[in-house]
Structures are given as C-alpha cells and as structure tokens.
C-alpha positions in Angstrom: 25.0 -14.4 12.0 25.6 -11.2 11.5 24.1 -8.5 8.8 25.6 -5.1 9.3 24.3 -4.3 12.2 21.8 -7.2 13.2 23.6 -9.2 15.5 20.7 -10.7 17.8 19.3 -13.9 18.9 16.2 -13.1 19.7 13.6 -9.7 19.9 11.5 -9.1 22.5 8.4 -7.1 20.7 5.8 -5.4 23.4 2.8 -5.3 25.1 1.3 -4.3 22.8 1.9 -6.2 20.3 1.7 -9.2 21.4 -1.9 -8.9 21.9 -2.0 -7.8 18.5 -0.7 -11.0 17.3 -2.3 -12.9 19.0 -6.0 -11.1 17.8 -4.5 -11.6 14.2 -3.7 -15.6 14.9 -7.4 -15.3 15.8 -8.8 -14.1 12.6 -6.4 -15.8 10.3 -4.9 -19.0 11.9 -1.2 -17.2 11.5 1.3 -17.8 14.0 3.5 -14.7 15.3 6.4 -15.1 13.4 4.7 -16.1 9.9 2.5 -12.3 11.1 6.2 -10.6 12.2 7.9 -11.3 8.9 4.6 -10.3 6.8 4.9 -6.8 9.7 8.3 -6.4 8.3 7.4 -6.2 5.4 4.6 -3.8 5.4 6.5 -1.1 7.5 9.0 -1.0 5.0 6.8 -0.4 2.2 5.7 2.4 4.0 8.9 4.1 3.0 9.1 6.4 6.0 10.9 6.1 9.4 8.9 4.4 12.3 9.1 5.9 15.0 12.1 5.0 17.6 10.4 6.5 20.9 7.2 4.9 20.1 8.6 1.2 18.5 11.4 0.5 21.8 8.8 -1.2 24.3 9.8 -4.6 25.5 8.2 -6.2 27.7 5.7 -8.8 25.0 6.7 -11.9 23.4 10.2 -13.0 22.5 10.7 -14.8 19.4 14.4 -16.3 18.2 16.5 -15.6 14.9 15.6 -18.3 13.2 11.8 -18.9 14.3 11.6 -15.6 12.9 12.7 -15.4 9.6 12.9 -19.0 8.9 14.2 -20.4 5.5 13.6 -16.1 4.4 16.1 -14.8 7.4 18.8 -13.8 3.8 15.2 -12.4 1.5 14.5 -10.4 4.6 17.5 -8.8 5.7 18.1 -7.7 2.9 14.7 -6.3 2.1 16.2 -4.4 5.5 19.3 -3.8 4.9 18.5 -2.2 1.4 15.7 0.3 4.1 18.8 1.4 6.3 21.0 2.0 3.4 18.5 4.0 1.7 18.0 5.9 5.0 21.8 5.6 6.0 20.9 4.3 9.2 24.2 3.8 11.2 24.9 -0.2 11.7 24.9 0.5 15.5 20.9 1.8 15.2 19.6 -0.9 13.0 18.4 -3.6 15.6 16.5 -0.5 17.5 14.4 0.5 13.7 14.2 -2.8 13.3 12.2 -3.6 16.3 10.7 -0.5 15.3 9.5 -1.9 12.1 8.6 -4.9 13.3 5.7 -3.1 15.8 4.6 -0.4 13.7 4.3 -3.4 11.4 2.4 -6.0 13.6 0.4 -2.6 13.9 -0.5 -1.9 10.3 -1.4 -5.7 9.6 -3.7 -6.2 12.0 -5.2 -2.4 11.7 -5.5 -3.6 7.0 -7.0 -7.2 7.6 -9.9 -8.7 9.1 -9.3 -12.4 8.2 -7.3 -15.0 5.4 -9.4 -13.0 2.4 -8.1 -9.6 3.5 -4.5 -10.8 3.5 -4.9 -12.0 0.1 -5.9 -8.4 -1.0 -3.5 -6.7 0.9 -0.9 -9.2 -0.9 -2.6 -8.8 -4.5 -2.5 -4.9 -3.6 0.7 -4.4 -3.3 
C-alpha cells in the first residue's frame, strides 16, 4: 500500500527506542506495536517538527507494516498525512518524518507513562 510517500513494508527503530519499548512493556504489558501506535499520536499532538537528525538511527527493533498498524492503518496514516500536509512535508521526506515521530513519541510515552493507570490519565487528558 502506498499513501503519498509512505511505501515502507517495515520500519527499523533506533536502539534507544527499542530499549524504551522494552521498559514500557515491562511497566504496562503493552507490546511494542501498540506502544508505537500511541507514540505516533503523542508525537503528532506535540504539533512541532521532530528533529530528523536526532531520530534517524536505525539499529534497533524492526516492525513490519501490518504489525505496526494492524486494523488501524487508514486512521493512523491519515493522521500522519494530515500532519505532513499542514507542515508542507514533501512526499520524499515522509518516511523519515514518520520514523522520527515514532522514535520521538516512544521517548515521550515512556517519560509520561509509568504504568497502565498513567496511560488512562494520558488518554483522558488528550
């Protein structure tokens, strides 16, 4: 499936994000793919540009597209594409920004959520 510059079949996270996802799973029991879905939303909600320089290292866990999105692919990719259009991101840069959003979002998620009770609070606030 191709959605205006999102043609990947799998993503490779940074080593730091991989470690943080393991920590998040130990705190909440949520798998990395679910955490990455949350991370994407949290990062986009920041409403600013993630730094491509800080979030492009790809030596960590690999997640295939279907596992990452599941049945929520259209919703999650539409949310990201809307952000790209608002920020005037060119189609050729979208995969880089997508990966940057996931990696930044994982960092934000792990810093904000210490357990399932914090996750429920995070969802209520946003």
